[in-house]
PQR file of N, CA, C, O and H, with PARSE charges and radii, in Angstrom:
ATOM      1  N   MET A   1      11.033   5.276 -20.002 -0.4000 1.5000
ATOM      2  CA  MET A   1      10.983   6.745 -19.174 -0.0000 2.0000
ATOM      3  C   MET A   1      11.648   7.691 -18.811  0.5500 1.7000
ATOM      4  O   MET A   1      12.776   7.549 -18.338 -0.5500 1.4000
ATOM      5  N   ALA A   2      11.076   8.815 -18.965 -0.4000 1.5000
ATOM      6  CA  ALA A   2      12.215  10.030 -19.541 -0.0000 2.0000
ATOM      7  C   ALA A   2      12.615  10.546 -17.738  0.5500 1.7000
ATOM      8  O   ALA A   2      12.019  10.091 -16.761 -0.5500 1.4000
ATOM      9  H   ALA A   2      10.160   8.930 -19.349  0.4000 1.0000
ATOM     10  N   THR A   3      13.452  11.306 -17.697 -0.4000 1.5000
ATOM     11  CA  THR A   3      13.910  11.687 -16.235 -0.0000 2.0000
ATOM     12  C   THR A   3      13.616  13.298 -16.420  0.5500 1.7000
ATOM     13  O   THR A   3      13.938  13.930 -17.426 -0.5500 1.4000
ATOM     14  H   THR A   3      13.936  11.675 -18.491  0.4000 1.0000
ATOM     15  N   ILE A   4      12.964  13.832 -15.301 -0.4000 1.5000
ATOM     16  CA  ILE A   4      12.947  15.433 -14.947 -0.0000 2.0000
ATOM     17  C   ILE A   4      13.573  15.317 -13.834  0.5500 1.7000
ATOM     18  O   ILE A   4      13.735  14.372 -13.063 -0.5500 1.4000
ATOM     19  H   ILE A   4      12.703  13.318 -14.484  0.4000 1.0000
ATOM     20  N   LYS A   5      14.064  16.891 -13.841 -0.4000 1.5000
ATOM     21  CA  LYS A   5      14.683  18.028 -12.664 -0.0000 2.0000
ATOM     22  C   LYS A   5      14.131  18.656 -12.507  0.5500 1.7000
ATOM     23  O   LYS A   5      13.783  19.302 -13.496 -0.5500 1.4000
ATOM     24  H   LYS A   5      13.932  17.659 -14.468  0.4000 1.0000
ATOM     25  N   ILE A   6      13.477  19.097 -10.992 -0.4000 1.5000
ATOM     26  CA  ILE A   6      12.290  19.346 -10.269 -0.0000 2.0000
ATOM     27  C   ILE A   6      13.273  19.982  -9.246  0.5500 1.7000
ATOM     28  O   ILE A   6      13.909  19.348  -8.404 -0.5500 1.4000
ATOM     29  H   ILE A   6      13.760  18.573 -10.189  0.4000 1.0000
ATOM     30  N   LYS A   7      13.314  21.712  -9.495 -0.4000 1.5000
ATOM     31  CA  LYS A   7      13.972  22.612  -8.606 -0.0000 2.0000
ATOM     32  C   LYS A   7      12.726  23.235  -7.713  0.5500 1.7000
ATOM     33  O   LYS A   7      11.663  23.360  -8.321 -0.5500 1.4000
ATOM     34  H   LYS A   7      12.797  22.227 -10.179  0.4000 1.0000
ATOM     35  N   GLN A   8      12.757  23.576  -6.535 -0.4000 1.5000
ATOM     36  CA  GLN A   8      11.973  24.263  -6.022 -0.0000 2.0000
ATOM     37  C   GLN A   8      12.585  26.063  -5.917  0.5500 1.7000
ATOM     38  O   GLN A   8      13.682  26.376  -5.457 -0.5500 1.4000
ATOM     39  H   GLN A   8      13.620  23.475  -6.041  0.4000 1.0000
ATOM     40  N   VAL A   9      11.551  27.035  -6.469 -0.4000 1.5000
ATOM     41  CA  VAL A   9      12.000  28.324  -6.800 -0.0000 2.0000
ATOM     42  C   VAL A   9      10.997  29.228  -5.738  0.5500 1.7000
ATOM     43  O   VAL A   9      11.478  30.345  -5.544 -0.5500 1.4000
ATOM     44  H   VAL A   9      10.660  26.781  -6.843  0.4000 1.0000
ATOM     45  N   ARG A  10       9.882  29.020  -5.107 -0.4000 1.5000
ATOM     46  CA  ARG A  10       9.239  29.978  -4.476 -0.0000 2.0000
ATOM     47  C   ARG A  10       9.456  28.961  -2.928  0.5500 1.7000
ATOM     48  O   ARG A  10      10.031  27.876  -2.849 -0.5500 1.4000
ATOM     49  H   ARG A  10       9.491  28.113  -5.265  0.4000 1.0000
ATOM     50  N   SER A  11       8.834  29.687  -1.898 -0.4000 1.5000
ATOM     51  CA  SER A  11       8.901  29.417  -0.539 -0.0000 2.0000
ATOM     52  C   SER A  11       7.511  28.173  -0.334  0.5500 1.7000
ATOM     53  O   SER A  11       6.537  28.351  -1.065 -0.5500 1.4000
ATOM     54  H   SER A  11       8.366  30.568  -1.962  0.4000 1.0000
ATOM     55  N   LYS A  12       7.492  27.434   0.268 -0.4000 1.5000
ATOM     56  CA  LYS A  12       5.973  26.822   0.772 -0.0000 2.0000
ATOM     57  C   LYS A  12       5.748  27.503   1.961  0.5500 1.7000
ATOM     58  O   LYS A  12       5.269  26.678   2.739 -0.5500 1.4000
ATOM     59  H   LYS A  12       8.283  27.289   0.861  0.4000 1.0000
ATOM     60  N   ILE A  13       5.829  28.377   2.395 -0.4000 1.5000
ATOM     61  CA  ILE A  13       5.120  29.168   3.517 -0.0000 2.0000
ATOM     62  C   ILE A  13       4.170  29.682   3.116  0.5500 1.7000
ATOM     63  O   ILE A  13       4.214  30.125   1.969 -0.5500 1.4000
ATOM     64  H   ILE A  13       6.218  29.047   1.763  0.4000 1.0000
ATOM     65  N   ASN A  14       3.078  29.807   3.816 -0.4000 1.5000
ATOM     66  CA  ASN A  14       1.670  30.312   3.956 -0.0000 2.0000
ATOM     67  C   ASN A  14       0.963  29.661   2.741  0.5500 1.7000
ATOM     68  O   ASN A  14       0.126  30.302   2.105 -0.5500 1.4000
ATOM     69  H   ASN A  14       3.043  29.446   4.748  0.4000 1.0000
ATOM     70  N   ARG A  15       1.305  28.358   2.409 -0.4000 1.5000
ATOM     71  CA  ARG A  15       0.370  27.235   1.404 -0.0000 2.0000
ATOM     72  C   ARG A  15      -0.365  26.541   1.937  0.5500 1.7000
ATOM     73  O   ARG A  15      -0.285  26.693   3.156 -0.5500 1.4000
ATOM     74  H   ARG A  15       1.985  27.838   2.926  0.4000 1.0000
ATOM     75  N   PRO A  16      -1.244  25.649   1.576 -0.5600 1.5000
ATOM     76  CA  PRO A  16      -2.189  25.284   1.905  0.2800 2.0000
ATOM     77  C   PRO A  16      -1.194  23.870   2.173  0.5500 1.7000
ATOM     78  O   PRO A  16      -0.244  23.582   1.445 -0.5500 1.4000
ATOM     79  N   GLU A  17      -1.585  23.152   3.246 -0.4000 1.5000
ATOM     80  CA  GLU A  17      -1.254  22.295   3.806 -0.0000 2.0000
ATOM     81  C   GLU A  17      -0.899  21.004   2.658  0.5500 1.7000
ATOM     82  O   GLU A  17       0.066  20.241   2.696 -0.5500 1.4000
ATOM     83  H   GLU A  17      -2.357  23.386   3.838  0.4000 1.0000
ATOM     84  N   VAL A  18      -1.960  21.044   1.696 -0.4000 1.5000
ATOM     85  CA  VAL A  18      -1.537  19.663   0.692 -0.0000 2.0000
ATOM     86  C   VAL A  18      -0.478  20.054  -0.281  0.5500 1.7000
ATOM     87  O   VAL A  18       0.356  19.252  -0.702 -0.5500 1.4000
ATOM     88  H   VAL A  18      -2.744  21.664   1.665  0.4000 1.0000
ATOM     89  N   GLN A  19      -0.543  21.498  -0.677 -0.4000 1.5000
ATOM     90  CA  GLN A  19       0.632  21.351  -1.247 -0.0000 2.0000
ATOM     91  C   GLN A  19       2.120  21.166  -0.761  0.5500 1.7000
ATOM     92  O   GLN A  19       3.061  20.738  -1.429 -0.5500 1.4000
ATOM     93  H   GLN A  19      -1.220  22.149  -0.335  0.4000 1.0000
ATOM     94  N   LYS A  20       2.123  21.698   0.911 -0.4000 1.5000
ATOM     95  CA  LYS A  20       3.182  21.455   1.619 -0.0000 2.0000
ATOM     96  C   LYS A  20       3.526  19.766   1.624  0.5500 1.7000
ATOM     97  O   LYS A  20       4.708  19.439   1.525 -0.5500 1.4000
ATOM     98  H   LYS A  20       1.358  22.046   1.454  0.4000 1.0000
ATOM     99  N   ARG A  21       2.677  18.912   1.718 -0.4000 1.5000
ATOM    100  CA  ARG A  21       2.804  17.722   1.737 -0.0000 2.0000
ATOM    101  C   ARG A  21       3.164  16.975   0.166  0.5500 1.7000
ATOM    102  O   ARG A  21       3.503  15.806  -0.021 -0.5500 1.4000
ATOM    103  H   ARG A  21       1.717  19.177   1.799  0.4000 1.0000
ATOM    104  N   THR A  22       2.985  17.968  -0.773 -0.4000 1.5000
ATOM    105  CA  THR A  22       3.032  17.151  -2.084 -0.0000 2.0000
ATOM    106  C   THR A  22       4.729  17.803  -2.206  0.5500 1.7000
ATOM    107  O   THR A  22       5.468  17.024  -2.809 -0.5500 1.4000
ATOM    108  H   THR A  22       2.710  18.918  -0.621  0.4000 1.0000
ATOM    109  N   MET A  23       5.118  18.541  -1.930 -0.4000 1.5000
ATOM    110  CA  MET A  23       6.342  19.106  -2.281 -0.0000 2.0000
ATOM    111  C   MET A  23       7.315  18.241  -1.322  0.5500 1.7000
ATOM    112  O   MET A  23       8.420  17.946  -1.779 -0.5500 1.4000
ATOM    113  H   MET A  23       4.517  19.174  -1.441  0.4000 1.0000
ATOM    114  N   ALA A  24       6.974  17.823  -0.036 -0.4000 1.5000
ATOM    115  CA  ALA A  24       7.635  17.061   0.848 -0.0000 2.0000
ATOM    116  C   ALA A  24       7.518  15.674  -0.198  0.5500 1.7000
ATOM    117  O   ALA A  24       8.483  15.273  -0.849 -0.5500 1.4000
ATOM    118  H   ALA A  24       6.076  18.062   0.335  0.4000 1.0000
ATOM    119  N   ALA A  25       6.398  15.142  -0.224 -0.4000 1.5000
ATOM    120  CA  ALA A  25       6.436  13.502  -1.110 -0.0000 2.0000
ATOM    121  C   ALA A  25       7.964  13.916  -2.447  0.5500 1.7000
ATOM    122  O   ALA A  25       8.905  13.148  -2.644 -0.5500 1.4000
ATOM    123  H   ALA A  25       5.614  15.467   0.305  0.4000 1.0000
ATOM    124  N   LEU A  26       7.846  14.758  -2.877 -0.4000 1.5000
ATOM    125  CA  LEU A  26       8.551  15.180  -4.170 -0.0000 2.0000
ATOM    126  C   LEU A  26       9.829  14.977  -4.050  0.5500 1.7000
ATOM    127  O   LEU A  26      10.558  14.559  -4.949 -0.5500 1.4000
ATOM    128  H   LEU A  26       7.082  15.382  -2.717  0.4000 1.0000
ATOM    129  N   GLY A  27      10.282  15.365  -2.528 -0.4000 1.5000
ATOM    130  CA  GLY A  27      11.620  15.157  -1.700 -0.0000 2.0000
ATOM    131  C   GLY A  27      12.031  16.607  -1.852  0.5500 1.7000
ATOM    132  O   GLY A  27      13.240  16.778  -2.005 -0.5500 1.4000
ATOM    133  H   GLY A  27       9.689  15.704  -1.797  0.4000 1.0000
ATOM    134  N   LEU A  28      11.199  17.769  -1.838 -0.4000 1.5000
ATOM    135  CA  LEU A  28      11.768  19.088  -1.481 -0.0000 2.0000
ATOM    136  C   LEU A  28      11.513  19.693  -0.490  0.5500 1.7000
ATOM    137  O   LEU A  28      10.373  19.966  -0.114 -0.5500 1.4000
ATOM    138  H   LEU A  28      10.217  17.629  -1.714  0.4000 1.0000
ATOM    139  N   ARG A  29      12.691  20.028   0.147 -0.4000 1.5000
ATOM    140  CA  ARG A  29      12.744  20.719   1.425 -0.0000 2.0000
ATOM    141  C   ARG A  29      13.312  22.189   1.631  0.5500 1.7000
ATOM    142  O   ARG A  29      12.708  22.969   2.367 -0.5500 1.4000
ATOM    143  H   ARG A  29      13.617  19.807  -0.159  0.4000 1.0000
ATOM    144  N   LYS A  30      14.269  22.494   1.093 -0.4000 1.5000
ATOM    145  CA  LYS A  30      14.798  23.458   0.801 -0.0000 2.0000
ATOM    146  C   LYS A  30      14.154  24.471  -0.236  0.5500 1.7000
ATOM    147  O   LYS A  30      13.135  24.195  -0.870 -0.5500 1.4000
ATOM    148  H   LYS A  30      14.760  21.860   0.495  0.4000 1.0000
ATOM    149  N   MET A  31      14.916  25.799  -0.363 -0.4000 1.5000
ATOM    150  CA  MET A  31      14.775  26.609  -1.573 -0.0000 2.0000
ATOM    151  C   MET A  31      16.141  26.064  -2.480  0.5500 1.7000
ATOM    152  O   MET A  31      17.149  25.600  -1.946 -0.5500 1.4000
ATOM    153  H   MET A  31      15.743  26.023   0.152  0.4000 1.0000
ATOM    154  N   ASN A  32      15.958  26.219  -3.926 -0.4000 1.5000
ATOM    155  CA  ASN A  32      16.746  25.906  -4.553 -0.0000 2.0000
ATOM    156  C   ASN A  32      17.261  24.517  -4.881  0.5500 1.7000
ATOM    157  O   ASN A  32      18.011  24.339  -5.841 -0.5500 1.4000
ATOM    158  H   ASN A  32      15.140  26.596  -4.360  0.4000 1.0000
ATOM    159  N   GLN A  33      16.760  23.288  -3.891 -0.4000 1.5000
ATOM    160  CA  GLN A  33      16.696  21.966  -3.718 -0.0000 2.0000
ATOM    161  C   GLN A  33      16.605  21.411  -5.400  0.5500 1.7000
ATOM    162  O   GLN A  33      15.756  21.985  -6.081 -0.5500 1.4000
ATOM    163  H   GLN A  33      16.150  23.433  -3.112  0.4000 1.0000
ATOM    164  N   VAL A  34      17.281  20.538  -5.950 -0.4000 1.5000
ATOM    165  CA  VAL A  34      17.036  19.848  -6.952 -0.0000 2.0000
ATOM    166  C   VAL A  34      16.763  18.297  -6.637  0.5500 1.7000
ATOM    167  O   VAL A  34      17.500  17.634  -5.907 -0.5500 1.4000
ATOM    168  H   VAL A  34      17.971  20.072  -5.396  0.4000 1.0000
ATOM    169  N   VAL A  35      15.726  17.844  -7.214 -0.4000 1.5000
ATOM    170  CA  VAL A  35      15.738  16.014  -6.946 -0.0000 2.0000
ATOM    171  C   VAL A  35      15.313  15.478  -8.729  0.5500 1.7000
ATOM    172  O   VAL A  35      14.773  16.245  -9.527 -0.5500 1.4000
ATOM    173  H   VAL A  35      15.127  18.382  -7.807  0.4000 1.0000
ATOM    174  N   GLU A  36      15.672  14.148  -9.030 -0.4000 1.5000
ATOM    175  CA  GLU A  36      15.424  13.700 -10.236 -0.0000 2.0000
ATOM    176  C   GLU A  36      14.468  12.786  -9.842  0.5500 1.7000
ATOM    177  O   GLU A  36      14.579  12.041  -8.868 -0.5500 1.4000
ATOM    178  H   GLU A  36      16.110  13.525  -8.382  0.4000 1.0000
ATOM    179  N   HIS A  37      13.108  12.868 -10.933 -0.4000 1.5000
ATOM    180  CA  HIS A  37      12.199  11.914 -10.808 -0.0000 2.0000
ATOM    181  C   HIS A  37      12.418  11.292 -11.831  0.5500 1.7000
ATOM    182  O   HIS A  37      13.074  11.868 -12.698 -0.5500 1.4000
ATOM    183  H   HIS A  37      13.018  13.473 -11.724  0.4000 1.0000
ATOM    184  N   GLU A  38      11.923   9.847 -12.086 -0.4000 1.5000
ATOM    185  CA  GLU A  38      11.123   9.587 -13.142 -0.0000 2.0000
ATOM    186  C   GLU A  38       9.921  10.205 -13.918  0.5500 1.7000
ATOM    187  O   GLU A  38       9.017  10.349 -13.094 -0.5500 1.4000
ATOM    188  H   GLU A  38      11.390   9.379 -11.381  0.4000 1.0000
ATOM    189  N   ALA A  39       9.536  10.616 -15.099 -0.4000 1.5000
ATOM    190  CA  ALA A  39       8.208  11.194 -15.472 -0.0000 2.0000
ATOM    191  C   ALA A  39       7.178  10.176 -15.558  0.5500 1.7000
ATOM    192  O   ALA A  39       6.825   9.736 -16.652 -0.5500 1.4000
ATOM    193  H   ALA A  39      10.270  10.499 -15.768  0.4000 1.0000
ATOM    194  N   THR A  40       6.674   9.775 -14.454 -0.4000 1.5000
ATOM    195  CA  THR A  40       5.469   8.508 -14.522 -0.0000 2.0000
ATOM    196  C   THR A  40       4.055   9.843 -14.332  0.5500 1.7000
ATOM    197  O   THR A  40       4.031  11.038 -14.035 -0.5500 1.4000
ATOM    198  H   THR A  40       6.960  10.133 -13.565  0.4000 1.0000
ATOM    199  N   PRO A  41       3.241   9.010 -14.625 -0.5600 1.5000
ATOM    200  CA  PRO A  41       1.901   9.824 -14.365  0.2800 2.0000
ATOM    201  C   PRO A  41       1.702  10.608 -13.180  0.5500 1.7000
ATOM    202  O   PRO A  41       1.388  11.797 -13.237 -0.5500 1.4000
ATOM    203  N   GLN A  42       1.944   9.730 -11.678 -0.4000 1.5000
ATOM    204  CA  GLN A  42       2.003   9.772 -10.462 -0.0000 2.0000
ATOM    205  C   GLN A  42       2.946  11.187 -10.169  0.5500 1.7000
ATOM    206  O   GLN A  42       2.456  12.079  -9.477 -0.5500 1.4000
ATOM    207  H   GLN A  42       2.199   8.764 -11.632  0.4000 1.0000
ATOM    208  N   VAL A  43       4.172  11.314 -10.676 -0.4000 1.5000
ATOM    209  CA  VAL A  43       4.852  12.264 -10.745 -0.0000 2.0000
ATOM    210  C   VAL A  43       4.512  13.243 -11.281  0.5500 1.7000
ATOM    211  O   VAL A  43       4.826  14.261 -10.665 -0.5500 1.4000
ATOM    212  H   VAL A  43       4.571  10.589 -11.238  0.4000 1.0000
ATOM    213  N   LEU A  44       3.868  13.427 -12.401 -0.4000 1.5000
ATOM    214  CA  LEU A  44       3.645  14.638 -13.480 -0.0000 2.0000
ATOM    215  C   LEU A  44       2.536  15.147 -12.573  0.5500 1.7000
ATOM    216  O   LEU A  44       2.425  16.368 -12.456 -0.5500 1.4000
ATOM    217  H   LEU A  44       3.613  12.600 -12.902  0.4000 1.0000
ATOM    218  N   GLY A  45       1.617  14.259 -11.849 -0.4000 1.5000
ATOM    219  CA  GLY A  45       0.486  15.233 -11.247 -0.0000 2.0000
ATOM    220  C   GLY A  45       0.893  15.533 -10.366  0.5500 1.7000
ATOM    221  O   GLY A  45       0.124  16.433 -10.027 -0.5500 1.4000
ATOM    222  H   GLY A  45       1.708  13.268 -11.944  0.4000 1.0000
ATOM    223  N   MET A  46       1.830  15.430  -9.420 -0.4000 1.5000
ATOM    224  CA  MET A  46       2.238  16.071  -8.305 -0.0000 2.0000
ATOM    225  C   MET A  46       2.929  17.863  -8.816  0.5500 1.7000
ATOM    226  O   MET A  46       2.697  18.960  -8.309 -0.5500 1.4000
ATOM    227  H   MET A  46       2.454  14.699  -9.696  0.4000 1.0000
ATOM    228  N   VAL A  47       3.632  17.551  -9.760 -0.4000 1.5000
ATOM    229  CA  VAL A  47       4.212  18.502 -10.207 -0.0000 2.0000
ATOM    230  C   VAL A  47       2.816  19.509 -10.936  0.5500 1.7000
ATOM    231  O   VAL A  47       3.215  20.671 -10.865 -0.5500 1.4000
ATOM    232  H   VAL A  47       3.819  16.659 -10.172  0.4000 1.0000
ATOM    233  N   ARG A  48       1.994  19.502 -11.308 -0.4000 1.5000
ATOM    234  CA  ARG A  48       0.769  19.776 -12.064 -0.0000 2.0000
ATOM    235  C   ARG A  48       0.222  20.737 -10.565  0.5500 1.7000
ATOM    236  O   ARG A  48      -0.261  21.869 -10.564 -0.5500 1.4000
ATOM    237  H   ARG A  48       1.670  18.558 -11.366  0.4000 1.0000
ATOM    238  N   LYS A  49       0.457  19.969  -9.552 -0.4000 1.5000
ATOM    239  CA  LYS A  49      -0.078  20.389  -8.453 -0.0000 2.0000
ATOM    240  C   LYS A  49       0.564  22.017  -8.029  0.5500 1.7000
ATOM    241  O   LYS A  49       0.000  23.109  -7.972 -0.5500 1.4000
ATOM    242  H   LYS A  49       0.849  19.049  -9.553  0.4000 1.0000
ATOM    243  N   VAL A  50       1.610  21.710  -7.843 -0.4000 1.5000
ATOM    244  CA  VAL A  50       2.673  22.674  -7.175 -0.0000 2.0000
ATOM    245  C   VAL A  50       3.346  23.306  -8.041  0.5500 1.7000
ATOM    246  O   VAL A  50       4.290  23.925  -7.551 -0.5500 1.4000
ATOM    247  H   VAL A  50       2.069  20.823  -7.889  0.4000 1.0000
ATOM    248  N   SER A  51       3.195  23.417  -9.454 -0.4000 1.5000
ATOM    249  CA  SER A  51       3.804  24.074 -10.750 -0.0000 2.0000
ATOM    250  C   SER A  51       4.156  25.427 -10.225  0.5500 1.7000
ATOM    251  O   SER A  51       5.365  25.618 -10.362 -0.5500 1.4000
ATOM    252  H   SER A  51       2.428  22.914  -9.853  0.4000 1.0000
ATOM    253  N   HIS A  52       3.559  26.398  -9.695 -0.4000 1.5000
ATOM    254  CA  HIS A  52       3.560  27.776  -9.023 -0.0000 2.0000
ATOM    255  C   HIS A  52       4.841  27.790  -8.627  0.5500 1.7000
ATOM    256  O   HIS A  52       5.585  28.724  -8.926 -0.5500 1.4000
ATOM    257  H   HIS A  52       2.578  26.243  -9.583  0.4000 1.0000
ATOM    258  N   LEU A  53       5.294  26.595  -7.801 -0.4000 1.5000
ATOM    259  CA  LEU A  53       6.676  27.131  -6.510 -0.0000 2.0000
ATOM    260  C   LEU A  53       7.847  26.020  -7.384  0.5500 1.7000
ATOM    261  O   LEU A  53       8.982  25.977  -6.910 -0.5500 1.4000
ATOM    262  H   LEU A  53       4.689  25.836  -7.558  0.4000 1.0000
ATOM    263  N   ILE A  54       7.662  25.491  -8.144 -0.4000 1.5000
ATOM    264  CA  ILE A  54       8.825  24.595  -9.012 -0.0000 2.0000
ATOM    265  C   ILE A  54       9.075  24.904 -10.260  0.5500 1.7000
ATOM    266  O   ILE A  54       8.244  25.478 -10.964 -0.5500 1.4000
ATOM    267  H   ILE A  54       6.740  25.525  -8.528  0.4000 1.0000
ATOM    268  N   GLU A  55      10.540  24.469 -10.766 -0.4000 1.5000
ATOM    269  CA  GLU A  55      10.933  24.686 -12.465 -0.0000 2.0000
ATOM    270  C   GLU A  55      10.945  23.425 -12.580  0.5500 1.7000
ATOM    271  O   GLU A  55      11.220  22.617 -11.693 -0.5500 1.4000
ATOM    272  H   GLU A  55      11.214  24.003 -10.193  0.4000 1.0000
ATOM    273  N   VAL A  56      10.580  23.160 -13.924 -0.4000 1.5000
ATOM    274  CA  VAL A  56      11.195  21.504 -14.239 -0.0000 2.0000
ATOM    275  C   VAL A  56      11.848  21.719 -15.784  0.5500 1.7000
ATOM    276  O   VAL A  56      11.601  22.574 -16.634 -0.5500 1.4000
ATOM    277  H   VAL A  56      10.357  23.816 -14.645  0.4000 1.0000
ATOM    278  N   GLU A  57      12.748  20.622 -15.782 -0.4000 1.5000
ATOM    279  CA  GLU A  57      13.421  20.430 -17.017 -0.0000 2.0000
ATOM    280  C   GLU A  57      13.657  19.165 -17.250  0.5500 1.7000
ATOM    281  O   GLU A  57      14.008  18.473 -16.295 -0.5500 1.4000
ATOM    282  H   GLU A  57      12.948  19.928 -15.091  0.4000 1.0000
ATOM    283  N   GLU A  58      13.522  18.566 -18.563 -0.4000 1.5000
ATOM    284  CA  GLU A  58      13.798  17.234 -18.833 -0.0000 2.0000
ATOM    285  C   GLU A  58      15.073  17.129 -18.989  0.5500 1.7000
ATOM    286  O   GLU A  58      15.736  18.030 -19.504 -0.5500 1.4000
ATOM    287  H   GLU A  58      13.236  19.127 -19.339  0.4000 1.0000
ATOM    288  N   VAL A  59      15.672  15.807 -18.484 -0.4000 1.5000
ATOM    289  CA  VAL A  59      17.250  15.550 -18.242 -0.0000 2.0000
ATOM    290  C   VAL A  59      17.345  14.486 -19.879  0.5500 1.7000
ATOM    291  O   VAL A  59      16.641  13.589 -20.341 -0.5500 1.4000
ATOM    292  H   VAL A  59      15.134  15.075 -18.066  0.4000 1.0000
ATOM    293  N   LYS A  60      18.488  15.130 -20.297 -0.4000 1.5000
ATOM    294  CA  LYS A  60      18.403  13.887 -21.503 -0.0000 2.0000
ATOM    295  C   LYS A  60      18.864  12.259 -21.494  0.5500 1.7000
ATOM    296  O   LYS A  60      18.698  11.565 -22.497 -0.5500 1.4000
ATOM    297  H   LYS A  60      19.060  15.860 -19.922  0.4000 1.0000
TER
END
């Protein structure tokens, strides 16, 4: 599986609770925090739900 880097670039303040929980599930708590995850279907689905709050790049 490929690995992806996920960086929070927008605040989760004034977002629905579902989006806040998705960000927490991805391990994102602070602005500009970067986490790495395997690109599984479950993680990619979470990324799709909060794509307006994050930046994603593939790790080689």
